[in-house]
MIKE-682230 format. One record per residue: residue in three letters; z, x, y of N, C-alpha, C in turn. Coordinates in Angstrom, 2 decimals. Each point is the difference from the previous one (the first is absolute). Example, Ala and Ser with C-alpha at 12.3 -4.5 7.8 and 13.67 -1.06 7.14 Angstrom:
<pts>
     r      n_c3      n_c1      n_c2     ca_c3     ca_c1     ca_c2      c_c3      c_c1      c_c2
   ALA      7.80     13.19     -5.69      0.00     -0.89      1.19      0.00      0.90      1.20
   SER     -0.72     -0.35      1.05      0.06      0.82      1.19      0.73     -0.77      1.09
</pts>
This chain:
<pts>
     r      n_c3      n_c1      n_c2     ca_c3     ca_c1     ca_c2      c_c3      c_c1      c_c2
   MET      9.38     31.44     19.10     -1.19      1.02     -1.11     -0.14     -1.53     -0.53
   GLN      0.83     -0.93      0.32     -0.82     -1.28     -1.76     -0.93     -0.46      1.25
   ASP     -0.35     -0.10      0.92     -1.38      0.77      0.43     -1.03     -0.29     -0.89
   ARG      0.19      0.84     -0.92     -1.20      1.05     -0.95     -0.34     -0.55     -0.89
   PHE      1.49     -0.82     -1.16     -0.38     -0.11     -0.79     -1.11     -1.50      0.03
   GLU     -1.52      0.04     -1.11     -0.42     -0.86      0.35      0.33     -1.22     -1.39
   PRO     -0.92     -1.35      1.37      0.41     -1.16     -1.32      0.70     -0.03     -1.46
   GLU     -0.90      1.11     -0.85     -0.06      0.05     -1.43      1.22     -0.05      0.03
   LEU      0.45      0.88      0.94      1.85      0.80     -0.42      0.98     -0.96      1.27
   ARG     -0.16     -0.84      0.48      0.81     -0.32      0.58      0.21     -1.07     -1.28
   ALA     -1.43     -0.82     -0.59      0.70     -1.08     -0.72      0.63      0.62     -1.25
   ALA     -0.40      0.60     -0.13      1.06      0.99     -1.58      1.23     -0.52     -0.08
   LEU      0.42      0.42      1.63      1.53      0.52      0.94      0.10     -1.33     -0.36
   ASN     -0.55     -0.92      0.52      0.41     -1.91      0.06      0.94     -0.29     -0.95
   ARG     -1.08      0.59     -1.41      0.18     -0.17     -1.38      1.08      0.71     -0.51
   ALA      0.61      0.95      0.31      1.53      0.82     -0.24      0.49     -0.56      0.65
   ARG     -0.01     -0.58      1.37      1.52     -0.73     -0.08      0.25     -1.06      0.29
   LEU     -1.13     -0.93     -1.20      0.09     -1.12     -0.41      0.99     -0.47     -1.26
   ILE     -0.65      1.68     -0.41      0.66      0.22     -1.68      1.14      0.47      0.07
   ALA      0.55      0.57      1.60      1.06      0.99     -0.13      1.70     -1.91      0.26
   GLN     -0.83     -0.52      1.04      0.54     -0.71     -0.03      0.58     -1.87     -0.62
   ARG     -0.96      0.47     -1.08     -0.33     -0.99     -1.68      1.80      0.81     -0.50
   GLN     -0.62      0.48      0.07      1.22      1.22     -0.52      1.75      0.24      0.26
   GLY     -0.14     -0.62      0.74      1.36     -0.18      1.37     -0.17      1.53      0.75
   LEU     -0.82      0.54      0.23      0.63      1.48      0.87     -0.44     -0.35      1.28
   HIS      0.78      0.94      0.67     -0.87      0.03      1.00     -0.31      2.10      0.95
   GLN     -0.67     -0.05     -0.66     -1.17      1.29     -0.35     -0.61      0.14     -0.51
   ILE     -0.96      0.81     -0.31     -1.33     -0.04     -0.64      0.14      0.91     -0.77
   GLY      0.16     -0.11     -1.41     -0.38      1.78     -1.44     -0.68      0.16     -0.06
   THR     -0.58      0.37     -0.71     -0.83      1.13     -0.44     -1.17     -0.54     -0.70
   ALA      1.14     -0.75     -1.08     -1.27     -1.21     -0.81     -0.38     -1.22      0.63
   HIS      0.90     -0.53      1.02     -0.36     -0.94      0.43     -1.61      0.68      0.96
   LEU     -0.26      1.80      0.62     -0.86      0.12      0.68     -1.51     -0.21     -1.47
   ALA      0.34      0.51     -0.69     -0.65      0.60     -1.10     -0.43     -1.87     -0.92
   LEU      0.75     -0.97      0.74     -0.56     -1.42     -0.86     -0.95      0.06      0.93
   GLY      0.54     -0.12      1.93     -0.76     -0.68      0.82     -1.19      0.74     -0.01
   LEU     -0.46      1.13     -1.28     -0.70      1.04      0.53     -1.24     -0.38     -0.91
   LEU      0.94     -1.10     -1.94     -1.31     -0.26     -1.06     -0.05     -1.57      0.23
   THR      0.44     -1.25      0.65      0.45     -1.11      0.08     -1.29     -0.54      1.31
   THR     -0.82     -0.96     -0.17     -0.83     -0.20      1.22      0.82     -1.66      0.79
   ASP     -0.54     -0.14      1.00      0.76     -1.84      0.82     -0.91     -0.65     -0.54
   GLY     -0.32      0.16     -1.04     -1.22     -1.53     -0.96     -0.89     -0.06     -0.58
   GLN     -0.37     -1.18     -0.90     -1.28      1.00     -0.50     -1.28     -0.03      0.22
   GLY     -0.45      0.36     -0.61     -1.58      0.63      0.54      0.38      1.06      1.45
   GLN      0.87      0.24      0.54      0.35      1.15      0.51     -0.34      1.41     -0.84
   PRO     -0.85      1.10      0.60      0.18      1.68     -0.56      1.05      0.90     -0.03
   PRO      0.26      0.26     -0.75      1.18      1.11     -0.32      0.21      0.67      1.02
   CYS      0.86      0.85      1.06      0.02      0.56      0.72     -0.56      1.49     -0.93
   ALA     -0.76      1.60      1.16     -0.44      0.80      0.29      1.07      0.66     -1.63
   ALA      1.45     -0.17      0.50      0.56      0.94     -1.02      0.59     -0.31     -1.75
   ALA     -0.33     -1.67     -0.48      0.13     -1.25     -1.07     -1.25      0.43     -0.27
   GLN     -1.49     -0.02      0.92     -1.69      0.74     -0.70      0.80      1.10     -0.51
   SER     -0.04      1.42      0.99     -0.38      1.04     -0.85      1.64      0.00     -1.82
   LEU      0.27     -0.99      0.06      1.17      0.62     -0.51     -0.84     -0.36     -1.38
   ALA     -0.55     -1.37      0.02     -0.89     -0.78     -0.58     -0.91      1.40     -0.72
   GLY     -0.83     -0.03      1.04     -0.71      1.03     -0.38      0.24      1.47     -0.89
   LEU      1.27      0.75      0.55     -0.14      0.36     -1.62      0.75     -0.11     -0.96
   GLY      0.51     -1.79      0.04     -0.41     -0.68     -1.30      1.59     -0.67     -0.67
   ALA      0.99     -0.21      1.25      1.29      0.15      0.09      0.24     -1.67     -0.59
   ASP      0.38     -0.55     -0.11      0.35     -1.81     -0.87      0.66      0.20      1.23
   ILE     -0.33     -1.36      0.89      0.93     -0.68      1.65      0.31     -0.49     -0.73
   PRO     -0.29     -1.20     -1.18      1.06     -1.04      0.42      1.43      0.62     -0.89
   SER     -0.14      0.59     -0.89      1.41      0.78     -1.03     -0.01      0.87      0.88
   LEU     -0.62      0.74      1.45      0.63      0.76      0.74      1.38     -0.60      0.93
   GLY     -0.61     -1.29      0.33      0.69     -0.57      0.72      1.09     -1.08     -1.18
   GLN     -0.19      0.06     -0.66      1.06     -0.98     -1.12      0.71      1.16      0.46
   ALA      0.05      0.91     -0.34      1.12      1.01      0.04      1.16      0.92      1.27
   LEU     -1.08     -1.00      1.27      0.91      0.57      0.08      1.29     -1.09      1.25
   GLN     -1.38     -1.08     -0.48      0.75     -1.04     -0.16      1.33     -0.56     -0.55
   GLU      0.35      0.63     -1.49      0.79     -0.23     -0.65      1.28      0.72      0.67
   GLY     -0.47      1.69      0.69      0.77      0.28      0.36      0.81      0.17      1.38
   LEU      0.18     -1.14      0.69      0.28     -0.17      0.51      1.20     -0.74      0.47
   VAL     -0.01      0.14      0.84      1.93     -0.45      0.04      0.39     -1.14      1.16
   THR      1.24     -0.66     -0.01     -0.14     -1.11      0.52      1.39      0.63      1.28
   GLY      0.41     -0.80      1.06      0.86     -0.13      0.65      0.92     -1.49      0.40
   PRO      0.50      0.17      1.17      0.56     -0.69      0.39     -0.46     -0.80      1.23
   VAL     -0.90      1.04      0.74     -0.60     -0.66      1.25     -1.03     -1.39      0.01
   ARG      0.68     -0.83      1.42     -0.69     -1.06     -0.13     -0.86     -0.40      1.36
   PHE      0.35      0.87      0.63     -0.40      0.27      1.95     -0.58      0.92      0.91
   PHE     -1.15      0.01     -0.37     -1.17      1.34     -0.07     -0.07      0.60      1.62
   PRO      0.38      1.44      0.03     -0.20      0.07      1.89     -2.43     -0.30     -0.30
   PRO      0.30     -0.05      1.40     -1.48     -0.29      0.57     -0.70      0.89     -0.41
   ASN      0.65      1.80     -0.03     -0.81      1.21     -0.23      0.70     -0.22     -1.27
   MET     -0.32      0.69     -1.26      0.72      0.31     -1.22     -0.39      1.80      0.27
   GLY      0.78      0.39     -0.30     -0.27      1.60     -0.25     -0.24      0.44     -1.38
   PHE      0.54      1.33     -0.32     -0.59      0.58     -0.94      0.93      0.20     -1.05
   GLU      0.67      0.17     -0.87      1.00      0.90     -0.86     -0.55      1.09      0.07
   GLU      0.59      1.55     -0.07      0.16      1.58      0.19     -1.42      0.34     -0.60
   MET     -0.11     -0.49     -1.29     -1.50      0.55     -0.51     -1.23     -0.40     -0.18
   ALA      0.44     -1.39      0.42     -1.23     -0.59      1.02     -0.21      0.43      1.66
   GLY      0.44      0.10      0.37      0.21      0.30      1.02     -0.88      1.92      0.46
   ARG      1.01      0.24     -0.85     -0.58      1.53     -0.31     -1.74      0.28     -0.39
   ALA     -0.40     -1.02     -0.84     -1.33     -0.49     -1.05     -1.22     -0.22      1.40
   MET      0.44     -1.26      1.42     -0.48     -0.19      0.24     -0.01      1.47      1.58
   GLN      0.57      0.88     -0.07      0.06      0.51      1.13     -0.69      0.59     -0.72
   LEU     -0.36      0.87     -1.39     -0.97      1.39     -0.73     -1.51     -0.43      0.83
   ALA      0.34     -1.45     -0.83     -0.93     -1.20      0.44     -1.17      0.19      1.24
   ILE      0.73      0.30      1.25     -0.34      0.08      1.03     -0.43      1.64      0.64
   ASN      0.89      0.81     -0.57     -0.24      1.06      0.31     -1.16      0.61     -0.83
   GLY     -0.88     -0.31     -1.40     -1.02      0.32     -0.32     -0.87     -0.17      0.63
   ALA      0.41     -1.08      0.34     -1.43     -1.36      0.33     -0.80      0.95      1.73
   GLN      1.87      0.49      0.80     -0.66      0.98      1.35      0.04      1.54     -0.71
   GLN      0.67      0.38     -0.67     -0.28      1.00     -0.96     -1.92      0.13      0.26
   MET     -0.95     -1.04     -0.94     -1.06     -0.07     -0.66     -0.56     -0.04      0.87
   GLY      0.13     -0.62      1.47     -0.51     -0.52      1.42     -0.88     -0.93     -0.28
   HIS      0.80     -1.09     -0.55     -0.54     -1.28     -0.40      0.04     -1.03      1.03
   ALA     -0.21     -1.01      0.63      0.09     -0.60      1.18     -0.01     -1.85     -0.12
   GLY      0.65      0.32     -1.47      1.30     -1.21     -0.51      0.57      0.56     -1.29
   ILE      0.80     -0.78      0.14      1.11      0.05     -1.20     -0.45     -1.23     -1.49
   GLY      0.29      0.65     -0.92     -0.42     -1.48     -0.52      0.12      0.21     -1.51
   THR      0.38     -1.37     -1.56      0.60      0.31     -0.77      0.05      1.25     -0.69
   GLU     -1.40      0.64      0.05     -0.45      1.64     -1.08      1.18      0.71      0.75
   HIS      0.76      0.51      1.33      0.66      0.16      0.22      1.08      0.23     -0.56
   VAL      0.80     -1.39     -0.28      0.78     -0.89     -0.48      0.46      0.75     -0.83
   LEU     -0.97     -1.12     -1.34     -0.04      0.84     -1.33      0.16      1.58     -0.28
   ALA     -1.09      0.72      0.57      0.32      1.37      0.00      1.97      0.89      0.96
   ALA      0.33     -0.62      0.58      0.83      0.40     -0.18      1.56     -0.89     -0.46
   LEU     -0.24     -1.35     -1.03      0.65      0.24     -0.97     -0.35      0.34     -1.40
   MET     -0.97      0.95      0.50      0.01      0.71     -1.67      0.75      1.48      0.06
   GLN      0.52      0.12      1.24      0.48      1.33      0.22      1.29     -0.20     -0.11
   GLU      0.69     -0.97     -0.57      1.52     -0.58      0.00     -0.12      0.34     -1.98
   PRO      0.46      0.93     -1.27      0.22     -0.05     -1.27      0.82     -0.56      0.06
   GLU      1.09     -0.70      0.51      0.77     -0.47      0.03     -0.40     -1.87      0.18
   GLY     -0.83      0.12      0.43     -0.15     -0.96      0.47     -1.13     -1.99     -1.39
   PRO      0.11     -1.46      0.99     -0.31     -0.23     -1.59     -0.76     -0.86     -0.53
   LEU     -1.02      1.16      1.10     -1.85     -0.27      0.39     -0.56      1.34     -0.76
   VAL      0.75      1.27     -0.44     -0.51      1.03     -0.82      0.70      0.25     -1.06
   LYS      1.18     -1.12      0.05      0.94     -0.41     -1.28     -0.89     -1.68     -0.68
   GLY     -0.59     -0.39      0.40     -0.89     -0.70     -0.28     -1.02      0.37     -0.84
   LEU     -1.05      0.00      0.08     -1.26      0.96      0.54      0.33      1.30     -1.34
   ALA      0.82      0.61     -0.79      0.12      1.05     -1.13     -0.04     -0.77     -1.50
   PRO      0.61     -1.38     -0.08     -0.75     -0.36     -1.03     -1.03     -0.09      0.15
   GLN     -0.80      0.17      0.57     -1.77     -0.67      0.40     -0.84      1.61      0.62
   SER      0.82      1.08     -1.23     -0.30      0.88      0.80     -0.72      0.57      0.39
   ILE      0.53     -0.76      1.51     -0.45      0.31      1.61      0.73      1.38      0.53
   ASP     -0.17      1.35      0.63      1.06      0.42      0.87     -0.44     -0.31      1.45
   ALA      0.36      0.68      0.59      0.68     -0.29      1.64     -1.88      1.19      0.20
   LYS     -0.14      1.14     -0.99     -1.41      0.89      1.19     -1.16     -0.86     -1.32
   ARG      0.01     -0.48     -0.88     -1.60     -1.07     -0.06      0.34     -0.62      1.88
   VAL      0.91     -1.00     -0.16      0.28     -1.08      0.81     -0.72      0.64      1.54
   ILE      0.43      0.91      0.47     -0.15      1.41      0.75     -1.35     -0.26      0.19
   GLU     -0.25      0.95     -1.17     -1.62      0.47     -0.21     -0.72     -1.36      0.44
   GLY     -0.01     -1.86     -0.86     -0.24     -0.96      0.05     -1.11     -0.37      1.90
   LEU      1.25      0.84      0.57      0.36     -0.77      1.13     -0.99      1.03      0.85
   ASN     -0.16      0.96      0.06     -0.61      1.34      0.28     -1.80     -0.82      1.05
   PRO     -0.07     -0.46     -1.22     -1.96     -0.82      0.22      0.47     -0.87      2.02
   LEU      1.09     -0.35     -0.58     -0.08     -1.61      1.08      0.59      1.22      1.68
   PHE      1.07      0.94      0.04      0.15      1.00      0.18     -1.07      0.52      1.40
   GLN     -0.20      0.23     -1.22     -1.69      0.57      0.78     -1.01     -0.47      0.66
   ALA      0.04     -1.09     -0.72     -0.89     -1.22      0.66      0.21      0.07      1.29
   ARG      1.19      0.28      0.71      1.01     -1.55      0.96     -0.99      0.45      1.37
   PRO      0.17     -0.16      1.19     -0.36      0.02      1.16      1.45      1.14      0.27
   ARG     -0.44      1.02      1.01      1.21      0.90     -0.27     -0.05     -0.18      2.17
   GLU      0.74      0.51     -0.06      0.21      0.43      2.29      0.45      1.78     -0.15
   ALA     -1.23      0.36     -1.06      0.19      1.60      0.46     -0.81      0.42      0.98
   ALA     -0.80     -0.40      0.71     -0.70      0.57      0.83      0.95      1.29      1.13
   ALA      1.49     -0.80      0.06      0.58      1.22      0.52     -0.08      1.10     -1.08
   ALA      1.40     -0.88     -1.26     -0.62      1.60     -0.61     -0.44      0.63     -0.70
   THR     -1.86     -0.08     -0.20     -0.92      0.94     -0.45      0.29      0.69      2.02
   ALA     -0.20      0.00      0.59      0.23      0.54      1.34      1.41      0.63      1.04
   GLY      0.98      0.45     -1.68      0.90      0.86     -0.14      1.44     -1.12      0.30
   GLN     -0.19     -1.11      0.42      1.19     -0.84      0.54      0.12     -0.77     -0.41
   ALA      1.30     -0.39      0.24      0.39     -0.84     -1.07     -0.21     -1.90     -0.49
   VAL      0.44     -0.15     -0.58     -0.19     -1.81     -0.07      1.34     -0.18      0.88
   PRO     -0.27     -0.92      0.23      1.73     -0.70      0.24      0.02     -0.11     -0.73
   GLY      1.88      0.03      0.37      1.10      0.65     -1.10     -0.22      1.18     -0.68
   THR     -0.72      0.76     -0.06      0.31      0.83     -0.90     -0.16      2.06      0.42
   VAL     -0.38      0.72     -0.14      0.42      1.75      0.85     -0.79     -0.08     -0.55
   ALA     -0.66      1.05      1.43     -1.46      0.56     -0.07     -0.25      0.59     -1.01
   PRO     -1.12      0.35     -0.71     -0.22      1.05     -1.14      0.29      1.60      0.31
   ASN      0.81      0.58     -0.89      0.02      0.94      0.38     -0.51      1.24     -1.48
   SER     -0.56      1.26      0.79     -0.57      0.60     -1.46      0.56      0.47     -0.56
   ARG      1.22      0.58      0.42      1.27      0.63     -0.72      1.13     -0.34     -0.33
   MET     -0.45     -1.96     -0.96      1.04     -1.11     -0.05     -0.79     -0.32     -1.58
   THR      0.83      0.48     -0.73     -0.57     -0.79     -1.51     -0.20     -1.23      0.08
   GLU     -0.80     -0.93     -0.99     -0.21     -1.25      0.25      1.60     -1.31     -0.66
   SER      0.59      0.37     -0.70      1.77     -0.35      0.14      0.70     -0.19      1.16
   GLY     -0.43      1.70      0.26      1.18      0.19      1.56     -0.60     -1.05      1.35
   GLN     -1.61      0.00     -0.21     -0.75     -0.80      1.03      0.95     -1.83     -0.11
   ARG     -0.23      0.15     -1.44      0.24     -1.23      0.03      1.88     -1.00      0.02
   VAL      0.52      1.43      0.05      1.25     -0.82      0.97      0.15      0.18      0.66
   LEU     -0.68      0.86      0.53     -0.08      0.07      1.43     -0.76     -1.34      0.74
   ASN     -0.48     -0.98     -0.47     -0.58     -0.81      0.18      0.97     -1.36     -0.16
   ALA      0.41      0.58     -0.95      1.14     -1.50     -0.50      1.16     -0.14      1.24
   ALA      0.94      1.70     -0.34      0.69      0.09      1.27     -0.42     -0.84      1.21
   SER     -0.97      0.63      1.11     -0.78     -0.17      1.42     -0.20     -1.93     -0.15
   ALA     -0.54     -0.31     -1.30      0.33     -1.52     -0.22      0.88     -1.29      0.45
   LEU      1.17      0.95     -0.70      1.05     -0.80      0.04      1.09      0.53      1.36
   ALA     -0.22      0.71      0.48      0.01      0.39      1.57     -0.79     -1.09      0.96
   GLN     -1.04     -0.35     -0.71     -0.62     -0.99      0.92      0.77     -1.07      0.26
   ARG      0.08     -0.41     -1.95      0.95     -1.29     -0.25      1.79     -0.14      0.58
   TYR     -0.28      0.48      0.39      1.26      0.43      0.85      0.08     -0.55      1.09
   GLY     -1.52      0.48      1.11      0.40     -0.11      1.23      0.49      1.44      0.53
   HIS      0.75      1.29     -0.94     -0.16      0.66      0.86     -0.92      1.12      0.52
   GLY     -0.57      1.23      0.39     -0.37      0.67      0.62     -0.54      1.02     -1.30
   PRO     -0.22      1.73     -0.13     -0.17      0.69     -0.72      0.77     -0.16     -1.64
   ALA     -0.94      0.42     -1.14      0.77     -0.22     -0.70      1.27      0.57     -0.04
   GLY      0.88      0.12     -0.58      1.60      0.51     -0.61     -0.02      0.97     -1.43
   THR      1.33      0.52      0.44      0.44      0.11     -1.09      0.64     -1.03     -1.69
   PRO      0.29     -1.39      0.66     -0.05     -1.45     -0.85     -0.69     -0.17     -0.62
   HIS     -1.42     -0.24      1.49     -1.09     -0.56     -0.79     -0.26      1.43     -0.67
   LEU     -0.13      0.98     -0.64     -0.50      0.88     -0.64      0.59     -0.08     -0.91
   VAL      1.51     -0.54     -0.32      0.56      0.41     -1.19     -0.51     -1.52     -0.63
   LEU      0.67     -1.33      1.09     -0.70     -0.80     -1.29     -1.51      0.02     -0.48
   ALA     -0.91      0.42      0.80     -1.12      0.78     -1.14     -0.26      1.06     -0.73
   LEU      0.76     -0.04     -0.71     -0.17      1.64     -0.31      0.91     -1.02     -1.59
   LEU      1.02     -1.36      0.65      0.17     -0.36     -0.91     -0.83     -0.72     -0.96
   ASP     -0.52     -1.03      1.46     -1.21     -0.77     -0.96     -0.82      0.88     -0.35
   ASP     -0.79      0.95      0.34     -1.47      0.67     -0.95      0.06     -0.07     -1.11
   THR     -1.60      0.11     -0.69     -0.11     -0.33     -1.19      1.00      1.25     -0.76
   ASP     -0.45      0.77      0.15     -0.10      0.83     -0.63      2.15      0.37     -0.67
   ARG      0.30     -0.52      0.86      1.91     -0.61     -0.41      1.23      1.20      0.34
   MET     -0.83      0.92      0.21      0.34      1.72      0.11      1.49     -0.11      0.33
   LEU      0.12     -0.13      1.15      1.01     -0.22      0.75      1.76     -0.62     -0.64
   THR     -1.00     -1.84     -0.81      0.95     -0.87     -0.30      0.79      1.09     -1.21
   SER     -1.10      0.82     -1.26     -0.04      0.66     -0.69      1.39      1.07     -0.61
   LEU     -0.01      0.79      2.07      0.65      0.76      0.28      1.64      0.09     -0.12
   LEU      0.04     -1.68      1.36      0.89     -0.44      0.50      1.26     -0.22     -1.93
   ARG     -0.95     -0.69     -0.69      0.49     -0.35     -1.69      0.45      0.58     -0.47
   ARG     -0.94      1.45      0.20      0.36      0.90     -1.10      1.55      0.56      0.60
   ALA      0.30     -0.11      1.36      1.28      0.76      0.89      1.03     -0.71      0.18
   GLY     -0.59     -1.32     -1.02      1.62     -1.35      0.04      0.51     -1.27      1.27
   VAL     -1.31      0.43      0.61     -0.15     -0.84      0.76     -1.00     -1.55      0.26
   ASN      0.77     -0.96      0.59     -1.18     -1.17     -0.73     -1.52     -0.98      1.29
   PRO     -0.85      0.95     -0.38     -0.93     -0.36      1.46     -0.24     -1.49      0.35
   THR      1.06     -1.13     -0.69     -0.62     -0.87      0.75      1.00     -0.59      0.59
   GLU      1.07      0.84      0.01      1.43      0.11      1.09     -0.87      0.76      0.81
   VAL     -0.41      1.22      0.34     -0.56      0.60      1.29     -1.11     -0.51      0.42
   ARG     -0.79     -0.65     -0.38     -1.35     -0.52      0.18      0.58     -1.09      1.06
   GLN      1.43     -1.17     -0.37      0.94     -0.73      0.80     -0.08      0.40      1.07
   LEU      1.06      0.93     -0.39      1.01      0.73      1.41     -0.95      0.24      0.83
   LEU     -1.31      0.52     -0.10     -0.96      0.29      1.09     -0.78     -0.94     -0.20
   LEU      0.24     -0.80     -0.21     -1.17     -1.74      0.48      0.87     -0.83      1.34
   GLN      1.63      0.32     -0.68      0.90     -0.86      0.82      0.25      0.75      1.61
   GLN     -0.37      1.80     -0.34      0.15      0.62      1.67     -0.97     -0.04      0.51
   LEU     -1.11     -0.49     -0.41     -1.76     -0.72      0.16      0.26     -0.80      0.82
   ARG      0.43     -1.19     -0.62      0.26     -1.34      0.71      0.41     -0.12      1.35
   VAL      1.57      1.34     -0.58      0.51     -0.33      1.99     -0.36      0.54      0.85
   ASP     -0.71      1.37     -0.14     -1.42      1.06      0.52     -0.59     -1.59      1.07
   ALA     -0.86     -0.17     -1.13     -0.47     -1.06      0.53     -0.43     -0.77      1.67
</pts>
């Protein structure tokens, strides 16, 4: 799936990796991802699409970056693996970005998909960092919609009633949210090299879905959704 990451996103992820390493950490977190989107590789380089979209909403990018920097934690790591992984929330955001691009039939995955995913974490550092500037997730997503609509699509198959790779064929009896969850479950099965999506993939997709219905119900029942998610991910890795 990483072969669909666009050059702009690859550069942002590399910046996020370097920021995490400077902090002595062996995994990339959501704050590192956000800073990777907000910064550039040098003077004269234009901001990425995600940063430009935030600036278009009136976001003070330097102040936001400073707030994110101040919230970073440090660690003891001095030797880093060649391929750094993601912390749980950051990994979830990247999966949401991939799923979102697939669901919209986009040929590539860009910084705007990652920004949209980061804004779906109410307790995430980017959402909290934008709050003092009176910019909420709804405004950010609405600001990204023109970028999404202008993107090239893989929709030739979808318009014929067939599935875009990594998704499930559209079903007229399925609600939009139901189709979204099925697509996300299918993408998870594909990611782990499984066959058709099964119950673990569906439950994970429900836990990660934007409406958070299952997460809310589990919490009301006294069950920790994060622990459920970790157990499911462990099972998927065993089955891979």
